[in-house]
N, C-alpha and C positions, 0 to 999 in steps of 0.2 A: 504493500500500500504506500509506504514512504517513497519507494523507488518510483512508483507511478506518479505520485504527487510531484516529486523532483523533476521527472521528465516532462510533465505537463505544464508546470508553473515556472520552471527555471531553465531547463535545458532547451526545450522546444522553442520558446520565444527568442532566446539568444541566438540559436542556430538560424531561425527564420530571418532575424534582422541581419545577421552576417551574410546570408545568401542574397538578400535584397541589396546590400551594399556592394557585394561582388558583381552582381548583375548590372547595377547602375554604373559601377566603376568601369567595367568592360565596355558598356554602351558609350559612355562619355569618352573613353580612350579612343574608340573607333571614330566618333564624331569629330573630336578635336584634332586627331592626327590625320584625318582624311585630306584636308587641303594640301599639306606638305607632301603627302604620298602621291596625290594627283600630279603635283608639280614634278616630282621625281619621275613618274611614269611618262609624263609628257616629254620631259627632256631626254629620257632614254628611249623614247618611241616604243614603249612597252604597252601591250594590251593584256590586261589581267581579267580573269573571271572574278565574280563577286567574292567568292570564298578566298581566292588568292589575294585579292586586294585587301580584304579584312585581315588576313594573316599578316600582310606586310605592315598594316597600320599598327599591329600589336607586336611588331618585332623591330621597330626603328631603334637605332642606337642612341639617339637624342630626341625622344618624342616630346611633344607638348605635355601629354599626360601618359606616363608609363602604365603599362598593363599590370595587374596584380601579380602575374607570374614572373614578370621582369623584376619587380621589386622584391618578391620572395626569393628569387634566385640570387639577387645582389646581397640581400641580408644573409642568406646562407653562406655564400662565398666569403663575405667579409666578417663573418662571425666564427665559422668553423674551419675555414681553409686558409686563414691568415694567422701568422704568428701573433701571440698576445702582445708583443712589443712593437708590432708594426703600426705605423701611423695610419694605415688604411683599415686596421682592425676596428670593428664597431665595439668590441669588448673593451679595447684599450681606450678609445675615445669616450665610451660611456663611463669608464672608471675615472678618467680625468674630470669629467663633469660631476660624477657622483661624489668625489672627494670634497669639492667646494660646496655641493648641495648639502652634504651631511653636516659640515661645519656651520654653514649658514642656518640650517634648520635647527640645530642645537642652540645656537645663539639666539635665534628668533623665538624659539619656544621658551627659553629661560627669560628673555626680555619681556615677552608677552605675559608670562605668569607674574613676573614682578610688577609690571604695570597694572595688571588686573587686581592684584592684592592691594596695591596702593589706592586704586580708584575705589574699591569697595570699602576700605577702612578710613579713607581721608576724603571728606566731602569736598574740600578745596580742589583736590586732584580730579575728582569726578566732574566738577564744573569747569575746570580750566584745561585739563589735559585731554579729556575724551574728545572734545570738538577738534583739537589739533591733530589727534591721531586719525580721526576720520578724514580730515582735510588732507592729511599727508598722502592718503591713498588715491586722491584725485589727480595727483601729479603723474603724468605718464612715466613709466619705468624707462622708456627709451630716451627720455630727457635726463633722467637722474643718473643712469648707468655711466654715460660718458664723463659726466662731471666727477663722479666718484673715482673713476679710473684715472682721469687726468690729475686730479688733486693728489691722490695717494701716490701716483707715479712721480709727481714733482718732488716728493719727499723720499723717494726711493723705495716705496712699498709697492711691490708688484707680485704677480703670480696668484696664489690661492686667495689671499686675504681680500683684495678688492672685489673679486667675484663673490666671495662668501658674504661680504657686507651688503652687496646688492641683493643677494639671496635672503639675508636677514631682514632687509627692509620690506620685502614682500611677505615673509612668513610670520613676522611677529604680530601683524594686525589680526588675522583670524584667530590666533591663539588668545590674544588679549580680549577680543570681543567675546569669544566662547567662554573664557574663564570668568569674565565679569558676569555673564549670564549664569554660569554654573555656581559661582560663589554666592549669588543672590537667589538661587533657586530654592533653598530650604523654606518650607512654609512657616508663616509667623507662629503657628502653634508650636512647632519644634524649637524655634528660637526662644519663645516664652518658657518652654519646658527647661531649656538649658539655664535660663535665668532663675527658674524655680530651684534648680539643683545648685544654684550659686556658682555656676561655672564661669571661669574667667573668659575674657575675649580670646585669649590664646587657645584655651581648651575648646571653646565653641568653634574656633577656626579649624583646628585639627580634627576634632571628633564629629563635626557636623558639616561645616561648609566644604572642606576638602573632599570628603567622600561623596558628597552630593555633586561636586563639580567634575568628578572623574569622567563620566560619560560625555559631558560637554567638552572636556579637554581633548579626548581622543577623537571626537568628531571634528573639532577644529584643527587638530593635528593632521588629519587626512587632507583637509584643504590646504594647510600650511606646507605640507611636504610637496604637493604638486606646485604650489606657488613658488616654493624654494627652488625647485628644479627649473621653472621658467625663469626665475631671476638669475640663476647661474648661466643659463644658455644666453640670455640677453647680455649678461656681463661679459661673456666671452667674445661678443661681436666687436666691440671697440678696442679690445686689448691687443689685437694682432696675434692672438693665440694660434698655434699651429696644431693643437690637439684639443679635443673636446667636441661635443655635439654641436655647439654654436659655431666653432671654427669650421667643422665639416659642412654645416649648412651654408656658411659664407663662401667657402671654396666651391661648393657645388653650384651656388648661384652665380658666381663670377665666371665659371667655366661652362655654364649651361649643361651641367651633368645632372639632368633631371632624374635619372634613375637613382643615382647616388643620393640626390637630394631627398627623394621620397624614402629611400632605405634608411637614411639617418632619422627622418621624421618617425618612421615606424619604430626604430630602435629607441628613440626618445619616449614614444608612447609606451613601449614595453617596459622601459625603465620606470616611468611614472606609475604604471600599474603595479609593478613589483614593490615599489616603495610604499604605495597605499596599502598593499596586501600585508606588508610587514607591520605597518602601524595597526591594521585591523587585527592581526594575530596577537600583537602586544596588548591591544585593548581587551581581547577575550581572556588572555592569561591573567591580566590585572583584575578583570571582572570576576573571574572564578576565584582568584585569591581573596577577593573581598567578600566572597559568599554569594555573588550574584548568579543568576541563571541566564544562560544564553537563550536567545529567541529561537 
């Protein structure tokens, strides 16, 4: 019964959506690559049948939109058939990006938690700091990243730290907002009960507010880890980096290597999914340790 429910409510919808995406992807690949292929056939004075022509549109070396099988082949070759130290290896480039993402995510999580604790316990911070935190996220990251890179580079700070700071900038906000919501989530009745027990503010914080905020924290961390990865990739663009997902995206764009470009995008998506999965697993472990029941 459980297997049937899993197949009907989880597996089948996901597979259906994936098949629909693949069909649309192939259709648009043929449509977008058709003009260039017609030009090639006209110049070569070649007459192709419909199926031959469609096959050619899906096998161009530098297509407008690469076909799914071209991207999958590129991902396979650059993941399993390359040395892990090769600059063309997707694993190597993902690791370069992951290192800055991890540092930025840790810093952003710690900063977000500290800000949330201050906002919940200090009214002045709630009124003065929260509006500025919200306003900070209205500034495009593409405008902030080059400034951070240039300023830190002028004082000799390059490499991982500037990218991690850009990552921190994007990741602290969801954690701060989520933790504020979580720390304020206990019902008034429970807060009154703690006062009845003559509990101090510190005891109320650790025994009531923190446990109540854990689900909110991990939910916000899932958003933060994805934002952290985005911040790192954006931070790699103006640094002139030779490795990393952002560097490979830039190189593919400059050289019109559309298949490589899409392969790197897929690698970045897989990396984001893995990071979110790790956070989800950590959330389940903590929830069980706290005596909670998984859904």
